[in-house]
C-alpha positions in Angstrom: 0.0 0.1 -0.2 2.6 2.6 0.8 5.3 1.4 -1.6 2.0 1.9 -4.3 1.8 5.2 -3.0 5.3 5.9 -3.7 5.0 4.9 -7.3 1.8 6.9 -7.9 3.7 10.1 -6.8 6.5 9.5 -8.7 4.5 8.8 -11.9 3.2 12.5 -11.2 -0.1 14.5 -11.1 -1.9 12.9 -7.7 -1.8 13.5 -4.4 -2.0 10.0 -2.1 -2.9 8.9 1.1 -3.1 5.4 2.9 -4.5 4.5 6.4 -4.1 1.9 9.1 -3.4 1.4 12.4 -0.5 2.8 13.8 0.9 -0.1 15.4 1.0 -1.8 11.8 3.1 1.5 10.5 6.4 -1.3 11.0 5.1 -3.1 8.2 4.8 0.1 6.0 8.3 1.4 7.7 10.3 0.2 4.5 8.2 2.2 1.8 7.8 5.4 4.4 11.7 5.2 4.7 12.1 5.3 0.9 9.4 8.1 0.7 11.1 10.2 3.4 14.6 9.4 1.6 13.2 10.7 -1.8 11.6 13.6 -0.3 8.0 12.3 -1.6 4.7 14.2 -0.2 2.6 10.7 0.8 0.4 11.1 3.4 0.0 8.4 6.2 -3.0 8.5 8.4 -2.4 6.5 11.5 -5.3 5.7 13.7 -5.8 3.7 17.2 -2.5 5.3 18.2 -2.4 4.2 22.0 -3.3 2.1 25.0 -6.9 3.5 24.5 -7.6 0.4 22.3 -7.6 -1.6 25.2 -9.4 -5.2 24.5 -7.1 -5.4 21.2 -4.3 -5.6 23.8 -0.7 -5.1 23.4 -0.4 -6.8 20.1 -2.2 -3.8 19.1 -1.1 -1.1 21.5 2.0 1.2 19.6 4.1 2.2 22.5 7.6 2.9 20.8 6.5 3.9 17.0 6.3 8.0 18.0 9.5 8.1 19.3 10.8 5.6 16.3 9.1 7.8 13.6 10.1 11.0 15.0 13.4 10.2 14.7 13.4 9.3 10.8 14.8 12.1 8.7 12.5 14.1 6.1 9.0 12.8 7.8 6.8 15.0 9.6 4.8 13.2 12.1 1.8 15.3 13.6 -0.4 14.1 16.4 -3.3 16.5 16.7 -5.4 17.2 19.9 -8.7 17.7 18.6 -10.9 18.2 15.4 -9.2 21.8 15.0 -5.8 20.6 14.9 -6.5 17.9 12.9 -7.8 20.3 10.0 -4.4 21.9 10.4 -2.4 18.9 10.2 -4.1 18.0 7.2 -3.8 21.6 5.6 -0.1 21.0 6.3 -0.2 17.5 4.9 -1.7 18.6 1.7 0.6 21.3 1.1 3.8 19.4 1.5 5.7 19.1 -1.7 9.3 17.6 -0.5 8.4 15.4 2.3 5.8 12.7 3.6 3.3 13.3 6.3 2.2 11.1 9.4 -1.0 12.1 11.0 -1.3 9.9 14.0 -4.9 9.9 15.2 -6.9 8.3 18.4 -9.4 5.5 18.1 -11.5 7.4 20.8 -13.7 10.6 20.5 -11.6 13.7 21.7 -13.3 16.9 22.9 -12.9 20.3 21.1 -10.5 22.1 23.4 -10.7 26.0 24.3 -8.3 27.7 22.5 -7.8 25.4 19.8 -10.5 27.3 17.4 -8.5 30.5 17.3 -4.7 28.7 17.6 -4.7 25.4 15.7 -4.7 27.0 12.2 -1.9 29.3 12.9 0.2 27.0 15.6 0.0 23.7 14.4 2.6 24.4 11.4 4.8 25.6 14.4 4.9 22.2 15.9 3.7 23.6 19.6 2.1 26.4 21.1 0.3 27.3 24.4 -2.9 26.2 24.2 -3.4 27.6 28.0 -1.3 30.1 29.8 -0.5 30.4 33.4 -2.7 33.1 35.3 0.6 34.9 36.4 3.5 36.6 34.8 5.4 33.3 34.8 4.5 29.5 34.8 5.9 27.2 37.9 5.7 24.6 35.8 4.9 23.2 32.0 2.9 20.7 31.1 4.0 19.6 27.4 1.3 16.9 26.1 0.7 15.8 22.5 -3.0 14.1 20.7 -5.6 12.9 23.3 -3.5 14.0 26.5 -3.5 17.6 26.2 -7.1 17.2 27.3 -5.7 15.5 30.5 -3.0 18.2 30.7 -5.7 20.8 30.5 -7.7 19.4 33.5 -4.7 18.8 35.4 -3.7 22.5 34.9 -7.0 23.6 37.0 -6.6 21.0 39.7 -3.1 22.4 40.2 -4.4 25.8 40.3 -6.8 25.2 42.8 -3.9 23.5 44.8 -1.9 26.9 44.3 0.7 26.1 41.4 0.5 27.7 38.5 1.4 26.4 35.3 1.1 26.3 31.5 -0.1 24.0 29.1 1.8 23.2 25.6 0.3 21.1 22.9 3.2 19.7 20.8 1.5 18.2 17.9 5.0 18.0 16.1 8.4 18.0 17.4 9.8 18.3 14.4 8.1 21.4 13.4 8.8 22.8 16.6 12.5 22.0 16.5 12.6 24.0 13.1 11.1 27.2 14.7 13.3 30.1 15.5 14.8 30.2 18.7 13.0 33.4 19.9 9.6 31.2 19.5 11.0 28.3 21.2 11.6 30.3 24.1 8.5 31.9 24.3 6.9 28.6 24.5 9.2 26.7 26.6 11.3 29.6 28.3 14.6 28.4 29.7 14.5 29.5 33.0 11.3 27.4 33.7 13.1 23.9 34.1 10.1 22.3 36.2 8.5 20.7 33.0 6.3 17.5 32.5 5.6 15.7 29.3 2.7 13.6 28.8 2.1 11.0 26.2 0.5 7.4 26.1 3.9 6.0 24.3 7.5 5.5 25.2 9.4 8.5 27.0 12.5 8.4 24.8 13.2 11.7 23.2 11.1 13.8 25.8 14.4 14.6 28.0 15.2 16.9 24.9 12.1 19.3 25.8 11.9 18.5 29.7 15.6 18.5 30.5 17.3 17.0 33.3 14.8 18.4 36.0 11.7 17.2 34.1 9.4 14.1 34.6 7.2 12.1 31.9 4.0 10.5 31.9 4.6 8.1 29.5 5.0 4.1 29.0 8.1 2.4 29.0 6.7 -1.1 28.8 4.3 -2.7 26.5 0.5 -2.3 27.1 -2.3 -4.3 28.4 -5.8 -5.8 27.4 -8.8 -4.6 29.1 -11.3 -1.8 28.5 -9.6 1.4 27.6 -10.5 3.5 30.1 -9.2 0.6 32.8 -5.8 0.6 31.0 -5.5 4.2 30.6 -5.9 4.4 34.5 -3.6 1.6 35.1 -0.7 3.5 33.2 -1.2 6.6 35.0 -2.7 8.8 32.6 -5.0 10.3 35.4 -5.3 14.1 36.5 -4.5 12.9 39.9 -1.4 11.3 38.6 -0.3 14.2 36.6 -1.1 16.5 39.4 1.1 14.3 42.0 4.0 14.2 39.0 4.0 17.8 39.0 4.1 18.6 42.6 7.1 16.0 43.1 9.0 18.5 41.3 8.8 21.2 44.0 
């Protein structure tokens, strides 16, 4: 499927996309790598992106795929947080002329988040943006989340504020696009003097040290998944408001 797309693009005149479960992306890898190597604007739509698939069990729950594909040169991976970010991600993919784009999407329904309606269109292409700022002049901690976990980060932000901890929330749909931004923009999103940071993503923590630093912590998964109801598995692996709040408070 992915190899056929490469051939269609090389022939010219047609935009192509293919879709499957994210965990099966490993079967596509040689063709994805070739599209990246050849700078072909293929579009990969990969769904069921986390342990939230639940009953399908660990064979169908992607863990290492996010960090693995993020390390592939010339490939833009985008993991949107809601419908507005998905729309912005599709615009990036459709406008691409010299590299493939991978859209990593959830299985479960996600709420439309406050802040994305007026920010996603202009900010997703920058890779990361402050979806919910702190209330004071400077955040005491920064929560960095992707995809379905952005909603969790926003819930944790409110709980933390009630406990007297003022944090900002950053949606980071694409690490590659963020890395390409000017240092002045990176400083706005992730100010260097705020060293208390927590990343939240239902996948391997590998690579997140680049953004959270030595003093940060990751709410992540560094083992294979488990079988059960999606909401039970999510709780089992610590993707709850209470666990995020406790992780942040442990930094102080």
